[in-house]
All heavy atoms as an XYZ file, in Angstrom:
887
protein
N      23.314     -0.752    -21.957
C      22.509     -0.982    -20.774
C      21.314     -0.025    -20.799
O      21.441      1.136    -21.120
C      23.363     -0.746    -19.520
C      22.605     -0.986    -18.247
S      23.724     -1.075    -16.836
C      23.050      0.224    -15.856
N      20.163     -0.537    -20.435
C      18.946      0.275    -20.390
C      19.017      1.256    -19.226
O      19.730      1.049    -18.247
C      17.731     -0.626    -20.234
N      18.249      2.342    -19.340
C      18.234      3.367    -18.303
C      16.814      3.840    -18.068
O      16.042      3.989    -19.011
C      19.100      4.570    -18.732
C      18.905      5.770    -17.836
C      19.534      5.845    -16.599
C      18.072      6.817    -18.215
C      19.339      6.944    -15.763
C      17.874      7.917    -17.390
C      18.512      7.971    -16.167
O      18.317      9.043    -15.342
N      16.468      4.065    -16.807
C      15.234      4.729    -16.419
C      15.572      5.775    -15.374
O      16.359      5.524    -14.453
C      14.218      3.747    -15.821
C      13.516      2.796    -16.771
C      12.681      1.787    -15.983
C      12.638      3.545    -17.742
N      14.990      6.944    -15.484
C      15.181      8.017    -14.516
C      14.626      7.609    -13.159
O      13.634      6.870    -13.068
C      14.451      9.271    -15.024
O      14.275     10.205    -13.985
N      15.239      8.106    -12.088
C      14.697      7.873    -10.747
C      13.267      8.378    -10.638
O      12.466      7.838     -9.866
C      15.561      8.555     -9.685
C      16.827      7.789     -9.394
O      16.976      6.634     -9.779
N      17.750      8.432     -8.717
N      12.901      9.401    -11.411
C      11.529      9.915    -11.384
C      10.522      8.858    -11.828
O       9.402      8.809    -11.322
C      11.395     11.157    -12.268
C      12.111     12.347    -11.675
O      12.154     12.502    -10.458
N      12.685     13.179    -12.527
N      10.909      8.000    -12.771
C      10.024      6.928    -13.222
C       9.772      5.953    -12.074
O       8.626      5.599    -11.773
C      10.622      6.204    -14.444
C       9.783      4.992    -14.825
C      10.766      7.162    -15.622
N      10.844      5.522    -11.439
C      10.708      4.625    -10.289
C       9.897      5.274     -9.173
O       8.980      4.690     -8.612
C      12.087      4.256     -9.719
C      12.951      3.439    -10.610
C      14.146      3.948    -11.077
C      12.597      2.155    -10.969
C      14.974      3.193    -11.887
C      13.415      1.389    -11.782
C      14.605      1.907    -12.243
N      10.285      6.510     -8.840
C       9.674      7.188     -7.698
C       8.182      7.409     -7.879
O       7.419      7.329     -6.907
C      10.376      8.513     -7.425
C      11.793      8.317     -6.897
O      12.202      7.158     -6.670
O      12.496      9.330     -6.728
N       7.732      7.673     -9.096
C       6.297      7.863     -9.301
C       5.512      6.599     -8.988
O       4.444      6.665     -8.380
C       6.009      8.373    -10.710
C       6.276      9.853    -10.827
O       5.907     10.627     -9.960
N       6.938     10.256    -11.893
N       6.035      5.448     -9.358
C       5.375      4.189     -9.013
C       5.383      3.944     -7.512
O       4.374      3.561     -6.916
N       6.522      4.168     -6.886
C       6.629      3.966     -5.438
C       5.820      5.003     -4.669
O       5.210      4.683     -3.647
C       8.097      3.987     -5.023
C       8.934      2.836     -5.599
C      10.418      3.083     -5.355
C       8.495      1.500     -5.051
N       5.796      6.224     -5.146
C       4.978      7.256     -4.494
C       3.490      6.939     -4.596
O       2.713      7.311     -3.720
C       5.276      8.639     -5.067
C       6.558      9.230     -4.528
O       6.939      8.960     -3.391
N       7.235     10.022     -5.342
N       3.086      6.246     -5.665
C       1.679      5.822     -5.788
C       1.316      4.923     -4.608
O       0.246      5.058     -4.015
C       1.446      5.106     -7.123
C       0.000      4.729     -7.338
C      -0.894      5.646     -7.865
C      -0.481      3.466     -6.996
C      -2.229      5.320     -8.052
C      -1.806      3.132     -7.181
C      -2.682      4.057     -7.714
O      -3.996      3.723     -7.890
N       2.224      4.007     -4.266
C       1.980      3.138     -3.105
C       1.899      3.985     -1.843
O       0.961      3.855     -1.051
C       3.077      2.062     -2.982
C       3.004      1.086     -4.156
C       2.957      1.312     -1.653
C       4.148      0.097     -4.229
N       2.865      4.870     -1.659
C       2.905      5.708     -0.456
C       1.645      6.563     -0.327
O       1.004      6.616      0.719
C       4.143      6.596     -0.490
C       4.331      7.419      0.771
O       3.680      7.141      1.789
O       5.143      8.356      0.731
N       1.252      7.206     -1.404
C       0.108      8.120     -1.389
C      -1.222      7.400     -1.177
O      -2.115      7.928     -0.534
C       0.047      8.913     -2.710
O       1.261      9.639     -2.853
C      -1.131      9.863     -2.751
N      -1.358      6.188     -1.718
C      -2.650      5.506     -1.724
C      -2.815      4.401     -0.689
O      -3.903      3.853     -0.549
C      -2.936      4.959     -3.123
C      -3.128      6.086     -4.116
O      -4.124      6.786     -4.068
N      -2.153      6.284     -4.980
N      -1.762      4.082      0.047
C      -1.876      3.015      1.047
C      -2.802      3.444      2.188
O      -2.583      4.479      2.816
C      -0.498      2.635      1.618
O       0.272      2.037      0.575
C      -0.631      1.662      2.777
N      -3.831      2.640      2.408
C      -4.720      2.853      3.545
C      -4.478      1.808      4.627
O      -4.578      2.118      5.809
C      -6.176      2.821      3.094
C      -6.530      4.022      2.229
C      -7.982      4.023      1.798
O      -8.815      3.330      2.413
O      -8.279      4.733      0.829
N      -4.184      0.561      4.223
C      -3.967     -0.496      5.216
C      -2.918     -1.488      4.734
O      -2.715     -1.682      3.543
C      -5.260     -1.275      5.489
C      -6.275     -0.513      6.290
C      -7.452     -1.381      6.663
C      -8.473     -0.576      7.452
N      -9.724     -1.321      7.617
N      -2.277     -2.102      5.716
C      -1.467     -3.282      5.505
C      -2.219     -4.428      6.172
O      -2.564     -4.325      7.354
C      -0.091     -3.113      6.147
C       0.817     -4.336      6.050
C       2.261     -3.907      5.910
C       0.646     -5.277      7.223
N      -2.509     -5.469      5.421
C      -3.190     -6.649      5.952
C      -2.192     -7.782      6.107
O      -1.300     -7.946      5.264
C      -4.282     -7.124      4.995
C      -5.510     -6.253      4.969
C      -5.615     -5.192      4.097
C      -6.582     -6.514      5.823
C      -6.742     -4.396      4.058
C      -7.721     -5.724      5.790
C      -7.798     -4.669      4.912
O      -8.922     -3.884      4.878
N      -2.352     -8.583      7.168
C      -1.675     -9.866      7.240
C      -2.707    -10.908      6.832
O      -3.892    -10.807      7.187
C      -1.066    -10.152      8.630
C      -2.107    -10.027      9.746
C       0.139     -9.245      8.871
C      -1.624    -10.535     11.095
N      -2.255    -11.900      6.068
C      -3.168    -12.840      5.422
C      -2.710    -14.279      5.602
O      -1.509    -14.549      5.737
C      -3.240    -12.533      3.915
C      -3.527    -11.083      3.539
C      -3.145    -10.814      2.106
C      -4.985    -10.778      3.773
N      -3.664    -15.200      5.531
C      -3.351    -16.622      5.651
C      -2.964    -17.251      4.317
O      -2.552    -18.408      4.279
C      -4.552    -17.380      6.233
O      -5.681    -17.242      5.375
N      -3.063    -16.511      3.216
C      -2.701    -17.019      1.885
C      -2.436    -15.831      0.965
O      -2.775    -14.691      1.287
C      -3.823    -17.892      1.322
N      -1.852    -16.116     -0.177
C      -1.572    -15.086     -1.175
C      -2.888    -14.587     -1.774
O      -3.652    -15.383     -2.311
C      -0.678    -15.673     -2.263
C      -0.268    -14.664     -3.301
O      -0.795    -13.566     -3.373
N       0.689    -15.053     -4.120
N      -3.152    -13.272     -1.744
C      -4.409    -12.768     -2.294
C      -4.407    -12.625     -3.810
O      -5.451    -12.393     -4.410
C      -4.545    -11.392     -1.641
C      -3.127    -10.938     -1.509
C      -2.354    -12.194     -1.151
N      -3.226    -12.761     -4.429
C      -3.149    -12.503     -5.866
C      -3.549    -11.066     -6.129
O      -3.224    -10.169     -5.362
N      -4.295    -10.856     -7.208
C      -4.739     -9.497     -7.535
C      -6.235     -9.317     -7.297
O      -6.813     -8.314     -7.687
C      -4.409     -9.188     -8.995
O      -5.078    -10.113     -9.831
N      -6.863    -10.287     -6.626
C      -8.309    -10.282     -6.437
C      -8.695     -9.624     -5.109
O      -8.382    -10.138     -4.027
C      -8.859    -11.721     -6.485
O      -8.452    -12.320     -7.714
C     -10.368    -11.745     -6.363
N      -9.386     -8.496     -5.193
C      -9.754     -7.740     -4.005
C     -10.536     -8.583     -2.999
O     -10.309     -8.501     -1.790
C     -10.545     -6.491     -4.393
C     -10.997     -5.734     -3.188
C     -12.267     -5.639     -2.704
C     -10.166     -5.013     -2.266
N     -12.274     -4.894     -1.542
C     -10.991     -4.499     -1.260
C      -8.807     -4.757     -2.197
C     -10.512     -3.742     -0.196
C      -8.329     -3.995     -1.136
C      -9.181     -3.500     -0.158
N     -11.458     -9.408     -3.449
C     -12.270    -10.223     -2.551
C     -11.451    -11.161     -1.682
O     -11.904    -11.575     -0.607
N     -10.237    -11.495     -2.120
C      -9.391    -12.381     -1.323
C      -8.883    -11.723     -0.049
O      -8.499    -12.414      0.892
C      -8.210    -12.887     -2.154
C      -8.640    -13.918     -3.167
O      -9.695    -14.535     -3.052
N      -7.819    -14.102     -4.190
N      -8.892    -10.402      0.002
C      -8.476     -9.724      1.233
C      -9.419    -10.138      2.365
O      -8.974    -10.565      3.428
C      -8.440     -8.191      1.059
C      -7.416     -7.782      0.004
C      -8.190     -7.489      2.393
C      -5.980     -8.133      0.333
N     -10.712    -10.047      2.143
C     -11.686    -10.434      3.175
C     -11.595    -11.928      3.483
O     -11.742    -12.345      4.632
C     -13.099    -10.064      2.737
N     -11.335    -12.734      2.475
C     -11.260    -14.181      2.660
C     -10.075    -14.590      3.524
O     -10.209    -15.453      4.393
C     -11.159    -14.882      1.287
O     -12.309    -14.542      0.515
C     -11.078    -16.396      1.431
N      -8.915    -13.976      3.307
C      -7.677    -14.410      3.959
C      -7.197    -13.507      5.098
O      -6.218    -13.832      5.771
C      -6.551    -14.522      2.929
C      -6.835    -15.469      1.791
C      -6.555    -15.099      0.479
C      -7.374    -16.729      2.008
C      -6.802    -15.965     -0.579
C      -7.635    -17.596      0.965
C      -7.339    -17.216     -0.330
O      -7.584    -18.065     -1.365
N      -7.846    -12.384      5.335
C      -7.356    -11.423      6.327
C      -7.376    -11.990      7.745
O      -8.365    -12.577      8.179
C      -8.173    -10.140      6.275
N      -6.266    -11.796      8.438
C      -6.166    -12.158      9.850
C      -5.969    -10.925     10.727
O      -6.094    -10.993     11.943
C      -4.990    -13.121     10.070
C      -5.099    -14.474      9.368
C      -3.808    -15.261      9.545
C      -6.291    -15.253      9.885
N      -5.651     -9.797     10.107
C      -5.450     -8.566     10.851
C      -5.011     -7.458      9.926
O      -4.800     -7.674      8.733
N      -4.882     -6.249     10.499
C      -4.476     -5.122      9.670
C      -3.862     -4.017     10.515
O      -4.010     -3.983     11.732
C      -5.661     -4.575      8.868
C      -6.729     -3.985      9.750
O      -6.584     -2.877     10.257
N      -7.815     -4.724      9.957
N      -3.181     -3.130      9.815
C      -2.621     -1.920     10.404
C      -3.000     -0.775      9.480
O      -2.638     -0.770      8.298
C      -1.096     -2.030     10.512
C      -0.376     -0.730     10.827
C      -0.718     -0.202     12.185
C       0.110      1.068     12.464
N      -0.359      1.782     13.621
N      -3.768      0.182      9.987
C      -4.156      1.343      9.186
C      -2.965      2.282      9.034
O      -2.171      2.457      9.963
C      -5.321      2.067      9.847
N      -2.864      2.871      7.883
C      -1.853      3.879      7.519
C      -0.453      3.578      8.067
O       0.079      4.332      8.885
C      -2.291      5.302      7.933
O      -2.494      5.333      9.345
C      -3.570      5.720      7.232
N       0.150      2.480      7.618
C       1.524      2.205      8.059
C       2.470      3.313      7.580
O       2.239      3.937      6.540
C       1.850      0.866      7.395
C       0.936      0.799      6.211
C      -0.311      1.514      6.624
N       3.515      3.560      8.333
C       4.492      4.603      7.987
C       5.387      4.121      6.851
O       5.933      3.017      6.905
C       5.325      4.959      9.203
N       5.536      4.978      5.829
C       6.331      4.650      4.651
C       7.293      5.801      4.384
O       6.885      6.962      4.316
C       5.427      4.437      3.417
C       4.332      3.404      3.713
C       6.252      4.025      2.202
C       3.236      3.352      2.653
N       8.576      5.481      4.203
C       9.585      6.507      3.919
C       9.579      6.858      2.431
O       9.109      6.084      1.592
C      10.965      6.003      4.329
N      10.124      8.013      2.114
C      10.250      8.459      0.722
C      11.173      7.512     -0.046
O      12.033      6.845      0.551
C      10.816      9.870      0.692
N      11.011      7.428     -1.364
C      11.871      6.551     -2.167
C      13.352      6.911     -2.025
O      13.719      8.082     -1.939
C      11.402      6.800     -3.599
C       9.997      7.272     -3.461
C       9.987      8.071     -2.185
N      14.187      5.859     -1.985
C      15.639      6.006     -1.920
C      16.278      4.984     -2.844
O      15.609      4.070     -3.344
C      16.169      5.783     -0.488
O      15.801      4.460     -0.068
C      15.627      6.796      0.482
N      17.590      5.106     -3.055
C      18.317      4.138     -3.876
C      18.311      2.765     -3.221
O      18.447      2.653     -1.996
C      19.767      4.581     -4.076
C      19.901      5.770     -5.006
O      19.048      5.928     -5.903
O      20.859      6.540     -4.835
N      18.155      1.704     -4.057
C      18.311      0.324     -3.595
C      19.786     -0.033     -3.647
O      20.507      0.409     -4.541
C      17.562     -0.651     -4.508
C      16.072     -0.580     -4.419
C      15.420     -1.563     -5.387
N      15.590     -2.914     -4.892
C      15.923     -3.960     -5.651
N      16.148     -3.821     -6.932
N      16.039     -5.146     -5.124
N      20.236     -0.870     -2.749
C      21.620     -1.320     -2.736
C      21.988     -2.001     -4.051
O      23.046     -1.762     -4.609
C      21.860     -2.287     -1.559
O      21.553     -1.608     -0.349
C      23.299     -2.765     -1.532
N      21.098     -2.816     -4.577
C      21.373     -3.573     -5.808
C      20.995     -2.786     -7.064
O      21.012     -3.342     -8.160
C      20.621     -4.896     -5.766
N      20.652     -1.524     -6.937
C      20.248     -0.701     -8.078
C      18.746     -0.560     -8.143
O      17.998     -1.458     -7.766
N      18.285      0.567     -8.618
C      16.862      0.864     -8.663
C      16.484      1.727     -7.475
O      17.324      2.409     -6.878
N      15.214      1.696     -7.113
C      14.702      2.523     -6.023
C      13.800      1.678     -5.132
O      13.272      0.647     -5.558
C      13.905      3.707     -6.583
C      14.699      4.604     -7.516
C      15.659      5.503     -6.812
N      14.944      6.652     -6.237
C      15.499      7.530     -5.446
N      16.753      7.437     -5.081
N      14.788      8.551     -4.978
N      13.600      2.132     -3.893
C      12.768      1.400     -2.943
C      12.121      2.346     -1.957
O      12.560      3.482     -1.778
C      13.587      0.358     -2.192
C      14.609      0.960     -1.236
C      15.502     -0.080     -0.576
O      15.498     -1.251     -0.989
O      16.218      0.310      0.362
N      11.049      1.848     -1.330
C      10.443      2.515     -0.187
C      10.545      1.570      1.005
O      10.522      0.350      0.837
C       8.968      2.925     -0.434
C       8.134      1.753     -0.948
C       8.894      4.116     -1.368
C       6.660      2.046     -1.136
N      10.673      2.151      2.181
C      10.812      1.367      3.401
C       9.564      1.557      4.251
O       9.165      2.687      4.539
C      12.065      1.791      4.202
C      12.168      1.003      5.498
C      13.319      1.627      3.351
N       8.964      0.439      4.638
C       7.839      0.444      5.571
C       8.417      0.315      6.973
O       9.222     -0.578      7.240
C       6.890     -0.729      5.298
C       5.996     -0.516      4.123
C       6.501     -0.618      2.831
C       4.659     -0.213      4.288
C       5.682     -0.414      1.730
C       3.835     -0.007      3.200
C       4.349     -0.103      1.918
N       8.016      1.201      7.864
C       8.490      1.154      9.250
C       7.969     -0.102      9.939
O       6.922     -0.653      9.560
C       8.010      2.390     10.000
N       8.705     -0.549     10.938
C       8.262     -1.694     11.733
C       6.881     -1.406     12.318
O       6.549     -0.263     12.630
C       9.260     -1.973     12.848
N       6.102     -2.453     12.445
C       4.752     -2.351     13.019
C       4.764     -3.062     14.367
O       5.228     -4.204     14.459
C       3.704     -2.978     12.077
C       3.622     -2.162     10.792
C       2.341     -3.093     12.755
C       2.791     -2.800      9.710
N       4.260     -2.403     15.393
C       4.201     -3.011     16.728
C       2.780     -3.114     17.255
O       2.549     -3.745     18.278
C       5.034     -2.193     17.737
O       4.511     -0.860     17.783
C       6.505     -2.153     17.337
N       1.832     -2.492     16.550
C       0.475     -2.392     17.087
C      -0.607     -2.738     16.061
O      -1.673     -2.126     16.046
C       0.232     -0.997     17.640
C       0.409      0.091     16.582
O       0.899     -0.200     15.470
O       0.038      1.245     16.862
N      -0.336     -3.731     15.208
C      -1.367     -4.168     14.267
C      -2.498     -4.872     15.002
O      -2.286     -5.517     16.033
N      -3.700     -4.762     14.493
C      -4.880     -5.364     15.110
C      -5.153     -6.738     14.499
O      -5.271     -6.864     13.283
C      -6.116     -4.471     14.884
O      -5.849     -3.185     15.455
C      -7.364     -5.060     15.514
N      -5.270     -7.757     15.347
C      -5.581     -9.111     14.882
C      -7.094     -9.297     14.940
O      -7.720     -9.068     15.973
C      -4.872    -10.184     15.730
C      -5.250    -11.582     15.250
C      -3.359     -9.988     15.683
N      -7.676     -9.702     13.807
C      -9.132     -9.841     13.701
C      -9.594    -11.288     13.581
O     -10.789    -11.559     13.654
C      -9.636     -9.047     12.488
O      -8.962     -9.522     11.317
C      -9.374     -7.555     12.662
N      -8.654    -12.227     13.386
C      -9.001    -13.642     13.279
C      -7.798    -14.468     13.708
O      -6.659    -14.030     13.608
C      -9.400    -13.997     11.847
N      -8.056    -15.677     14.178
C      -6.984    -16.573     14.610
C      -6.487    -17.397     13.431
O      -7.289    -17.880     12.623
C      -7.494    -17.498     15.732
O      -7.889    -16.671     16.844
C      -6.452    -18.494     16.177
N      -5.167    -17.533     13.316
C      -4.595    -18.343     12.246
C      -3.114    -18.071     12.104
O      -2.481    -17.468     12.969
N      -2.563    -18.527     10.982
C      -1.149    -18.342     10.675
C      -1.017    -17.416      9.479
O      -1.397    -17.786      8.362
C      -0.480    -19.684     10.378
C      -0.372    -20.546     11.616
O       0.052    -20.075     12.666
N      -0.751    -21.805     11.497
N      -0.463    -16.237      9.713
C      -0.254    -15.282      8.628
C       0.998    -15.683      7.852
O       2.054    -15.913      8.443
C      -0.124    -13.873      9.180
N       0.864    -15.746      6.537
C       1.978    -16.113      5.658
C       2.280    -15.030      4.629
O       3.327    -15.065      3.996
C       1.682    -17.421      4.917
O       0.465    -17.266      4.168
C       1.534    -18.589      5.889
N       1.356    -14.099      4.440
C       1.493    -13.056      3.421
C       1.044    -11.713      3.986
O       0.375    -11.656      5.003
C       0.624    -13.393      2.197
C       1.113    -14.550      1.427
N       0.951    -15.850      1.844
C       1.773    -14.615      0.247
C       1.495    -16.666      0.956
N       2.000    -15.927     -0.020
N       1.413    -10.669      3.265
C       0.882     -9.342      3.564
C       0.362     -8.738      2.270
O       0.744     -9.152      1.170
C       1.941     -8.426      4.199
C       3.011     -7.970      3.248
C       2.829     -6.855      2.419
C       4.216     -8.652      3.153
C       3.807     -6.440      1.536
C       5.202     -8.240      2.268
C       4.995     -7.137      1.464
O       5.968     -6.736      0.588
N      -0.518     -7.774      2.410
C      -0.999     -6.997      1.264
C      -1.080     -5.544      1.677
O      -1.513     -5.223      2.786
C      -2.364     -7.491      0.792
N      -0.654     -4.683      0.780
C      -0.763     -3.234      0.950
C      -1.957     -2.822      0.095
O      -2.005     -3.151     -1.101
C       0.511     -2.517      0.450
C       1.773     -3.108      1.092
C       0.406     -1.026      0.650
C       1.832     -3.031      2.575
N      -2.920     -2.113      0.679
C      -4.170     -1.857     -0.044
C      -4.617     -0.401     -0.012
O      -4.307      0.341      0.908
C      -5.315     -2.704      0.540
O      -5.558     -2.283      1.887
C      -5.009     -4.192      0.499
N      -5.361     -0.069     -1.036
C      -6.134      1.168     -1.097
C      -7.584      0.716     -0.962
O      -8.225      0.343     -1.944
C      -5.894      1.889     -2.421
C      -6.709      3.157     -2.574
O      -7.622      3.393     -1.758
O      -6.443      3.905     -3.530
N      -8.082      0.670      0.265
C      -9.426      0.145      0.521
C     -10.502      0.961     -0.179
O     -11.491      0.402     -0.650
C      -9.700      0.095      2.020
C      -8.910     -0.999      2.729
O      -7.885     -1.455      2.180
O      -9.310     -1.395      3.825
N     -10.336      2.273     -0.263
C     -11.337      3.125     -0.900
C     -11.535      2.771     -2.367
O     -12.641      2.891     -2.894
C     -10.934      4.598     -0.800
O     -10.859      4.985      0.541
N     -10.465      2.330     -3.015
C     -10.531      1.963     -4.435
C     -10.627      0.453     -4.627
O     -10.604     -0.027     -5.759
C      -9.298      2.489     -5.165
N     -10.713     -0.312     -3.537
C     -10.725     -1.779     -3.603
C      -9.571     -2.289     -4.460
O      -9.734     -3.122     -5.340
C     -12.061     -2.292     -4.160
O     -13.132     -1.865     -3.361
N      -8.363     -1.785     -4.149
C      -7.182     -2.124     -4.945
C      -6.073     -2.682     -4.067
O      -5.733     -2.106     -3.032
C      -6.670     -0.871     -5.668
C      -5.460     -1.120     -6.534
C      -4.963      0.120     -7.255
O      -5.341      1.254     -6.878
O      -4.177     -0.045     -8.188
N      -5.512     -3.807     -4.494
C      -4.308     -4.345     -3.871
C      -3.135     -3.674     -4.569
O      -2.948     -3.835     -5.780
C      -4.237     -5.880     -4.010
C      -5.427     -6.538     -3.310
C      -2.911     -6.398     -3.445
C      -5.554     -8.030     -3.554
N      -2.343     -2.911     -3.825
C      -1.225     -2.177     -4.399
C       0.030     -3.040     -4.490
O       0.822     -2.894     -5.414
C      -0.933     -0.928     -3.569
C      -2.099      0.045     -3.399
C      -1.733      1.145     -2.419
C      -2.503      0.617     -4.744
N       0.213     -3.925     -3.513
C       1.370     -4.820     -3.481
C       1.072     -5.939     -2.496
O       0.307     -5.755     -1.545
C       2.625     -4.073     -3.049
N       1.669     -7.091     -2.732
C       1.563     -8.188     -1.770
C       2.786     -9.076     -1.917
O       3.436     -9.089     -2.959
C       0.278     -8.998     -1.976
O       0.315     -9.680     -3.206
N       3.088     -9.802     -0.847
C       4.219    -10.722     -0.873
C       4.125    -11.640      0.341
O       3.225    -11.506      1.166
C       5.538     -9.952     -0.849
O       6.632    -10.825     -1.106
N       5.085    -12.549      0.426
C       5.142    -13.446      1.569
C       5.835    -12.744      2.739
O       6.689    -11.880      2.545
C       5.908    -14.737      1.242
O       7.211    -14.392      0.785
C       5.194    -15.551      0.180
N       5.456    -13.116      3.939
C       6.148    -12.654      5.137
C       7.479    -13.401      5.231
O       7.618    -14.504      4.690
C       5.309    -12.926      6.386
C       3.983    -12.175      6.488
C       3.180    -12.677      7.690
C       4.221    -10.682      6.587
N       8.440    -12.848      5.944
C       9.744    -13.507      6.078
C       9.634    -14.814      6.861
O      10.451    -15.715      6.692
C      10.758    -12.575      6.731
O      10.311    -12.154      7.995
N       8.619    -14.930      7.717
C       8.337    -16.181      8.429
C       6.857    -16.200      8.797
O       6.214    -15.158      8.894
C       9.208    -16.324      9.680
O       8.960    -15.283     10.583
N       6.323    -17.398      8.997
C       4.918    -17.544      9.383
C       4.691    -16.880     10.737
O       5.509    -17.003     11.648
C       4.536    -19.034      9.444
O       4.711    -19.592      8.142
C       3.095    -19.223      9.877
N       3.566    -16.171     10.836
C       3.244    -15.419     12.042
C       1.938    -15.945     12.634
O       0.856    -15.653     12.124
C       3.105    -13.932     11.694
C       2.760    -12.965     12.808
C       3.884    -12.923     13.848
C       2.525    -11.585     12.221
N       1.999    -16.765     13.715
C       0.773    -17.214     14.366
C       0.123    -16.059     15.118
O       0.812    -15.326     15.837
C       1.228    -18.295     15.348
C       2.692    -18.492     15.127
C       3.193    -17.328     14.335
N      -1.193    -15.870     14.933
C      -1.907    -14.774     15.588
C      -3.215    -15.270     16.186
O      -3.790    -16.256     15.725
C      -2.178    -13.601     14.617
C      -0.868    -12.941     14.178
C      -2.976    -14.048     13.410
N      -3.681    -14.554     17.212
C      -4.927    -14.902     17.888
C      -5.853    -13.696     17.864
O      -5.443    -12.578     18.209
C      -4.656    -15.311     19.349
O      -3.738    -16.415     19.353
C      -5.939    -15.711     20.061
N      -7.089    -13.928     17.472
C      -8.085    -12.866     17.384
C      -8.147    -12.061     18.677
O      -8.126    -12.614     19.771
C      -9.462    -13.471     17.083
O     -10.423    -12.449     16.952
N      -8.195    -10.729     18.525
C      -8.256     -9.849     19.676
C      -6.896     -9.368     20.135
O      -6.807     -8.457     20.951
N      -5.843     -9.973     19.619
C      -4.492     -9.581     20.007
C      -3.918     -8.522     19.078
O      -4.646     -7.872     18.314
N      -2.620     -8.355     19.155
C      -1.906     -7.436     18.272
C      -0.810     -8.225     17.557
O      -0.419     -9.309     17.986
C      -1.269     -6.262     19.033
O      -0.355     -6.774     19.985
C      -2.315     -5.405     19.716
N      -0.332     -7.658     16.447
C       0.787     -8.278     15.744
C       1.843     -7.229     15.458
O       1.575     -6.028     15.456
C       0.327     -8.961     14.443
C      -0.031     -8.020     13.324
C       0.932     -7.565     12.430
C      -1.344     -7.581     13.159
C       0.594     -6.695     11.396
C      -1.689     -6.726     12.131
C      -0.716     -6.278     11.246
N       3.049     -7.716     15.223
C       4.155     -6.854     14.850
C       4.862     -7.410     13.631
O       4.855     -8.621     13.398
N       5.434     -6.532     12.848
C       6.257     -6.906     11.698
C       7.512     -6.057     11.719
O       7.465     -4.880     12.094
C       5.519     -6.657     10.374
C       4.271     -7.468     10.071
C       3.661     -7.004      8.745
C       4.581     -8.954     10.023
N       8.615     -6.644     11.285
C       9.845     -5.885     11.139
C       9.715     -4.950      9.949
O       8.891     -5.161      9.060
C      11.024     -6.835     10.922
C      11.332     -7.713     12.114
C      12.501     -8.650     11.845
O      13.084     -8.623     10.739
O      12.834     -9.412     12.761
N      10.557     -3.938      9.926
C      10.625     -3.034      8.788
C      10.927     -3.846      7.522
O      11.647     -4.844      7.576
C      11.742     -2.019      9.037
O      11.924     -1.190      7.929
N      10.352     -3.426      6.384
C      10.624     -4.122      5.130
C      10.570     -3.127      3.974
O      10.110     -2.001      4.134
C       9.640     -5.276      4.899
C       8.213     -4.857      4.700
C       7.699     -4.677      3.428
C       7.376     -4.644      5.784
C       6.375     -4.286      3.241
C       6.061     -4.256      5.610
C       5.549     -4.075      4.335
N      11.077     -3.555      2.832
C      11.127     -2.676      1.669
C      10.323     -3.253      0.504
O      10.141     -4.465      0.401
C      12.567     -2.452      1.181
O      13.120     -3.702      0.756
C      13.432     -1.860      2.260
N       9.873     -2.359     -0.352
C       9.320     -2.713     -1.653
C      10.132     -1.898     -2.657
O      10.276     -0.687     -2.506
C       7.821     -2.364     -1.771
C       7.006     -3.237     -0.812
C       7.335     -2.529     -3.202
C       5.518     -2.934     -0.804
N      10.710     -2.589     -3.625
C      11.582     -1.896     -4.555
C      11.340     -2.250     -6.006
O      10.696     -3.254     -6.314
N      11.885     -1.418     -6.854
C      11.858     -1.632     -8.308
C      13.320     -1.660     -8.748
O      14.030     -0.667     -8.592
C      11.090     -0.517     -9.037
C       9.669     -0.386     -8.485
C      11.077     -0.791    -10.533
C       8.908      0.815     -9.032
N      13.783     -2.796     -9.312
C      15.190     -2.884     -9.715
C      15.463     -2.102    -10.998
O      14.538     -1.830    -11.790
C      15.398     -4.372     -9.944
C      14.045     -4.901    -10.275
C      13.065     -4.046     -9.516
N      16.742     -1.742    -11.188
C      17.145     -1.117    -12.451
C      16.843     -2.065    -13.610
O      16.852     -3.291    -13.441
C      18.669     -0.831    -12.436
C      19.014      0.443    -11.698
O      18.167      1.347    -11.628
O      20.153      0.525    -11.203
N      16.568     -1.512    -14.795
C      16.328     -2.380    -15.954
C      17.597     -3.126    -16.343
O      18.715     -2.642    -16.115
C      15.901     -1.395    -17.047
C      16.424     -0.079    -16.621
C      16.500     -0.103    -15.131
N      17.426     -4.297    -16.917
C      18.573     -5.114    -17.336
C      19.170     -4.599    -18.616
O      18.549     -3.967    -19.402
C      18.138     -6.560    -17.512
């Protein structure tokens, strides 16, 4: 069985923690293209709270993003994805689908449940 030290996992996860400036909710998957953030953004939360890396239940390591209750909605639509970004570097650090579609209205606020981003143990 392959092995990787927790330090290997943690350095990747700490990169997300250290460099995250915003969490965006989006109307579509941004892929890896920075310009898609502006195209699909429906709202954002600056500096979301992120816990230190811990063991994943299924093996590997993960970071936990705290629940969001006060995200700012900047456009009306249905959010289906999120992106974690380093705006200063124009870099998408991570993105994925939301657990369910989130209808939002410009000028309002949005909330998200706590969620994790993890790296599984090697096979």
